[in-house]
C-alpha positions in Angstrom: 8.0 -7.3 -6.8 7.5 -3.6 -7.6 3.8 -3.0 -7.5 1.5 -5.1 -5.3 -2.3 -5.1 -5.7 -4.4 -6.2 -2.8 -7.8 -7.2 -4.2 -9.3 -9.5 -1.5 -12.4 -7.8 -0.3 -12.4 -7.3 3.5 -8.6 -7.8 3.8 -6.5 -5.8 6.2 -2.9 -4.7 5.7 -1.0 -4.2 8.9 2.5 -3.8 10.1 4.5 -6.7 11.5 7.9 -5.5 12.5 9.6 -4.2 9.3 7.2 -6.0 7.0 3.6 -5.7 6.0 1.1 -8.6 6.5 -2.1 -9.0 4.6 -4.8 -10.8 6.6 -8.4 -11.9 5.7 -10.7 -13.5 8.2 -7.9 -14.4 10.5 -5.7 -16.1 7.8 -2.5 -14.6 6.5 -2.7 -14.1 2.8 0.7 -12.4 2.2 3.9 -11.2 3.8 5.3 -8.2 2.0 9.0 -7.3 2.2 9.3 -3.5 1.8 12.7 -3.5 0.1 11.0 -5.1 -3.0 8.0 -2.8 -2.9 7.6 0.4 -5.0 3.8 1.0 -4.7 0.9 -0.6 -2.9 -2.5 -0.6 -4.6 -5.6 -1.3 -2.6 -8.7 -2.3 -4.6 -12.2 -2.0 -3.1 -12.8 -2.8 0.5 -9.3 -3.2 1.8 -8.2 -1.7 5.1 -4.7 -0.2 5.8 -3.7 0.5 9.4 -2.0 3.8 10.3 1.1 1.9 11.5 1.4 0.3 8.1 0.9 3.6 6.4 3.6 5.2 8.5 6.0 2.4 7.6 5.2 2.8 3.9 5.9 6.5 4.1 9.1 6.0 6.0 10.3 3.8 3.1 9.1 6.2 0.4 6.4 3.8 -0.9 3.3 5.3 -2.4 -0.3 4.0 -1.8 -3.1 4.1 -4.4 -6.8 3.4 -3.7 -9.1 2.0 -6.4 -12.8 1.2 -6.4 -13.7 -2.5 -6.6 -14.2 -1.8 -10.4 -10.7 -0.5 -10.7 -11.5 3.2 -10.9 -9.0 5.5 -9.1 -10.2 7.0 -5.8 -6.9 8.7 -4.8 -3.3 8.3 -3.8 -1.1 9.0 -0.8 2.4 10.0 -1.8 5.3 9.8 0.6 7.5 12.8 1.1 10.4 10.6 0.2 8.9 9.3 -3.0 10.8 9.7 -6.2 7.7 10.9 -7.9 7.4 14.0 -5.6 10.1 15.9 -7.7 8.3 14.9 -10.9 5.0 16.2 -9.5 6.6 19.5 -8.4 8.1 20.0 -11.8 4.7 19.5 -13.4 
């Protein structure tokens, strides 16, 4: 799976045990297994719960936020991320 983009406006990403679940208007859109995930990218109006964020950080998975037009807003990088050492070297 690698990188997952969540683009459904108004969707919410929350923790369900050791997985992430994407829900929109009460309907489950996706069930994400973390061992396949390297990065989560949220596009536009997508919510991420703090419990989901904590789980992502525990697994070393980074999160990026983009505008609805695809422009970068920012990123959250886990302390366990492989990219941390690259960033420090830069």
